[in-house]
C-alpha positions, 0 to 999 in steps of 0.5 A, spaced: 608 896 477 609 890 482 616 886 481 617 879 481 623 876 486 630 876 484 629 869 483 624 870 477 630 874 473 634 867 473 635 864 466 629 861 464 623 861 459 617 866 459 611 864 455 613 869 450 619 866 448 615 860 445 614 866 439 621 866 438 620 863 431 615 869 429 619 874 432 625 873 427 620 873 422 615 879 423 617 885 426 610 887 429 611 880 433 618 882 436 615 889 438 609 886 441 613 881 445 618 886 448 612 890 450 610 884 454 616 882 457 617 890 459 610 889 462 611 883 466 618 884 469 619 891 469 625 895 467 628 897 474 630 892 479 636 888 482 637 884 475 637 890 471 643 887 466 638 882 464 633 887 462 639 890 458 640 883 455 632 883 453 633 890 449 639 887 446 635 881 444 629 885 442 634 889 437 637 883 434 630 880 433 627 886 430 633 887 425 633 879 423 625 880 422 626 886 418 631 883 414 626 877 413 620 882 411 624 885 406 626 878 403 619 876 403 617 883 399 623 882 394 623 875 393 618 876 387 623 881 384 629 877 386 627 870 385 621 870 380 622 872 373 618 878 371 617 884 366 621 890 367 623 896 364 631 896 363 635 899 365 634 904 371 633 911 370 636 912 377 642 912 380 644 915 374 651 912 372 655 912 365 654 905 364 646 906 365 647 912 360 650 908 355 645 903 355 640 908 354 643 911 348 641 909 341 644 911 335 640 910 328 642 912 321 640 919 319 633 919 315 631 924 309 624 924 306 624 923 299 617 923 296 610 922 299 604 919 296 597 917 298 596 910 296 593 908 303 587 912 301 586 908 294 587 902 299 581 903 303 577 905 296 579 898 293 577 895 300 570 898 299 569 897 291 574 893 288 579 896 282 577 901 277 576 908 276 571 909 282 576 906 287 580 912 285 574 917 286 573 914 293 580 915 295 580 922 293 573 923 297 576 919 303 582 924 303 578 930 302 573 928 308 579 927 312 582 934 311 575 937 311 574 935 318 581 936 321 580 943 323 575 941 328 581 940 333 585 947 331 580 951 336 581 946 342 589 947 341 589 954 341 585 954 347 591 951 351 595 954 356 601 956 355 601 956 348 606 951 345 607 946 340 601 942 341 598 937 336 592 932 334 594 925 334 590 919 332 593 914 337 600 910 335 600 912 327 601 919 326 600 926 329 599 933 326 603 938 331 602 946 331 606 952 334 600 955 338 604 961 340 602 967 335 607 970 331 603 975 326 601 972 320 606 966 320 605 959 323 610 953 324 607 946 323 610 939 323 608 932 322 610 925 326 609 918 324 609 912 329 610 907 324 618 909 324 618 908 331 615 901 330 621 900 325 626 902 329 623 898 335 623 892 330 630 893 327 632 893 334 629 887 336 633 883 330 640 887 330 640 890 337 644 888 344 641 882 347 636 886 352 633 889 345 633 883 342 629 880 348 624 886 349 617 886 348 617 894 349 620 901 348 620 907 351 623 914 351 625 920 347 627 919 339 630 924 335 627 923 328 627 926 321 620 930 321 617 935 315 615 942 318 611 947 314 613 955 315 606 958 312 606 966 312 599 969 309 598 976 307 592 980 304 595 982 298 592 978 292 598 977 287 594 973 282 587 975 281 582 969 281 575 968 281 571 968 288 571 962 292 576 958 288 583 956 290 589 956 286 596 953 288 602 955 284 609 952 284 615 957 285 622 954 283 619 947 281 624 941 283 629 945 286 632 947 293 628 952 297 622 951 293 615 954 296 608 953 294 604 960 293 597 958 296 592 963 292 585 964 295 579 968 292 574 972 295 568 970 299 563 976 299 558 972 304 564 973 309 566 980 307 573 976 305 577 980 300 582 974 298 589 973 300 596 969 299 599 964 303 606 962 302 608 955 304 616 953 305 618 946 307 624 944 312 626 937 314 628 938 321 631 932 327 627 933 333 625 929 339 618 926 340 616 922 346 614 915 345 611 908 349 611 902 345 608 895 349 609 894 357 605 897 362 606 904 364 613 906 366 614 910 372 619 915 369 619 923 369 619 923 361 612 926 362 609 920 358 602 920 354 596 916 358 596 911 352 601 907 348 603 911 342 606 918 340 606 924 345 603 930 341 608 935 345 615 936 343 620 941 343 623 944 337 628 948 341 633 943 340 631 941 333 636 941 328 634 944 321 637 939 315 640 943 309 635 944 303 635 939 297 631 938 291 627 932 295 623 938 299 621 941 292 619 934 290 614 933 296 611 940 296 609 939 288 606 932 290 603 936 296 600 941 291 598 935 286 594 932 291 590 938 294 589 940 287 585 934 286 581 934 292 579 941 291 572 939 287 571 934 292 572 939 298 567 944 295 562 939 294 562 937 301 557 943 304 552 944 299 551 952 297 558 953 300 565 953 298 572 950 301 574 958 301 568 960 306 569 954 310 577 956 311 574 963 312 569 961 318 574 957 321 579 963 321 573 967 324 572 962 330 579 961 331 580 969 332 574 969 337 577 964 341 584 967 341 583 975 341 590 976 340 590 975 333 590 982 330 587 981 323 583 976 320 589 974 315 593 972 322 588 967 324 587 964 317 595 962 317 594 957 322 588 954 318 591 954 312 598 951 315 594 946 319 590 944 313 596 942 308 600 939 314 594 934 316 594 932 308 602 931 309 601 927 315 596 922 312 601 921 306 606 915 306 613 917 306 619 914 302 625 916 307 632 913 305 637 912 311 644 916 310 650 912 309 655 916 314 650 920 318 647 918 325 642 920 330 643 919 337 637 918 342 637 919 349 634 916 354 631 909 351 629 904 355 627 896 354 621 892 357 625 886 358 623 879 362 628 877 367 630 876 374 635 878 379 636 884 384 636 891 381 635 896 387 639 897 393 634 894 397 633 888 393 641 887 393 640 887 400 635 882 400 639 877 396 645 878 400 641 876 406 638 870 403 645 868 401 647 868 408 641 864 410 643 859 405 650 859 408 648 858 415 643 852 413 649 849 410 654 850 416 648 847 420 648 841 416 656 840 416 656 841 424 650 835 424 654 831 420 661 832 422 660 833 430 653 829 431 651 836 434 643 836 435 639 841 439 636 839 445 629 837 444 626 842 449 628 847 445 622 846 441 615 847 443 613 840 442 619 838 446 618 843 452 610 841 452 612 834 453 617 836 459 612 840 462 607 835 462 611 830 465 613 835 471 610 835 477 604 840 478 607 847 478 604 852 483 604 858 477 600 854 473 594 853 478 588 856 475 590 855 467 586 851 463 585 850 455 592 853 453 590 859 456 595 861 462 593 866 468 596 872 469 601 869 474 602 864 469 604 869 464 609 872 469 612 866 471 619 864 469 620 856 467 626 852 467 629 846 464 632 842 469 636 836 470 633 832 476 638 827 476 638 819 473 637 822 466 631 825 468 629 832 465 623 836 467 620 843 466 619 847 473 618 854 476 622 853 482 629 856 480 633 852 485 630 845 483 635 840 480 641 842 476 642 846 470 643 842 464 650 841 462 652 843 455 658 838 455 654 832 457 651 827 452 644 825 453 640 819 451 634 819 446 629 824 446 624 819 450 630 818 455 631 825 457 624 826 460 621 822 466 614 819 466 610 821 472 
């Protein structure tokens, strides 16, 4: 590579120096100009220390430009208020853990009712006896169609607690792991999560009162049915009929016995199922409002309740007479629905529907050993779905509380959160302080930068100078190769005259201690 004479390495201005402002703001410009200087002047030569200075300058401008880039990228978050999930999951600190911990009163299910179906009936036909018949018909149709998702759930791998949900309102969940002729199922209702959300907006900490969304994991009291079936017919009943009796009515540890008559068409000889109710505290994953949070909570795709929950950490509450009350209300509701369930398919019965569903489930999961084993989850899911669709009357404990973690809030605010945002904020503060310091120097010492330090001043000085040899051939603002490699100097040529030259020995260096006149007096008109 051709080298310039030693004089070209003296202090002066290169064409790429006009991009100093861009170098300080854009890292790619700093890199591009460093490459230009390296190609123009090389790296070897008698003035190698100047190349080291250029390298230091490049590192300095690159550092500043990267800071500016981060500042620009973070300004929207640091300076402009935006919605965000608070607090951050990372870094994991005791302070953040405390903010993400939510304590609520322990709830207890006291009784249930299905007046929500009557509300729908009243909207259809108004009041009167027919509205009650419509309500029972609607409940029957919902229960009849609930089994449509059971086969899909039992095909999912690996088997676990999986559920059918209808958005953010309620969900029926069943353990698809086969345990002989025993099945466990559970109900969730999103309305209680919304109650906790609205209560937090009214009485919670400041960030909860200002939030528009909530996400995380809540520990809630949920009703769980444990269903066991056997082929023994304990009470003889007619074919294609179902009879439910209550054992130990309105006492603790109450159970329902579900008697199923024979169905000759499907070669089913009948059976009996026992249902026991337990109230458990288990966690469910939820998401209310706000945009999708980027967390490791394995959230559902849409806002609502996740049907996947872990029963490993569930707490079983002590049995009480309220459990028997709920079971008795469940028995009464199902008994009133039986005539409607039997009439949904002409020439058939609900018993046949249950048996056919059990056979289909066994074909999907051959690990069911007997038909009674596959009938157990069918009965469990049917009764659990009916319990899910009920309205729950729950009362809070005056002394017991439940702790949930983690819970985050969708709030609106500004300010740095992440480490790089704090760094951008510090850089911004430093730049503001530097600006005020420059104003102080200007006002106190009357120090002003020379006009040749600006592009406009430099061009004015160049236009008033004598014709330079390096500029020969340049036109319309496009420099020749020689012009791009040249180095230019601002020189004091005497009598208060300042001009730009490409001759290192022309004129004198600008005296830093000299006070020059106004801008128009610093340059000479040719």
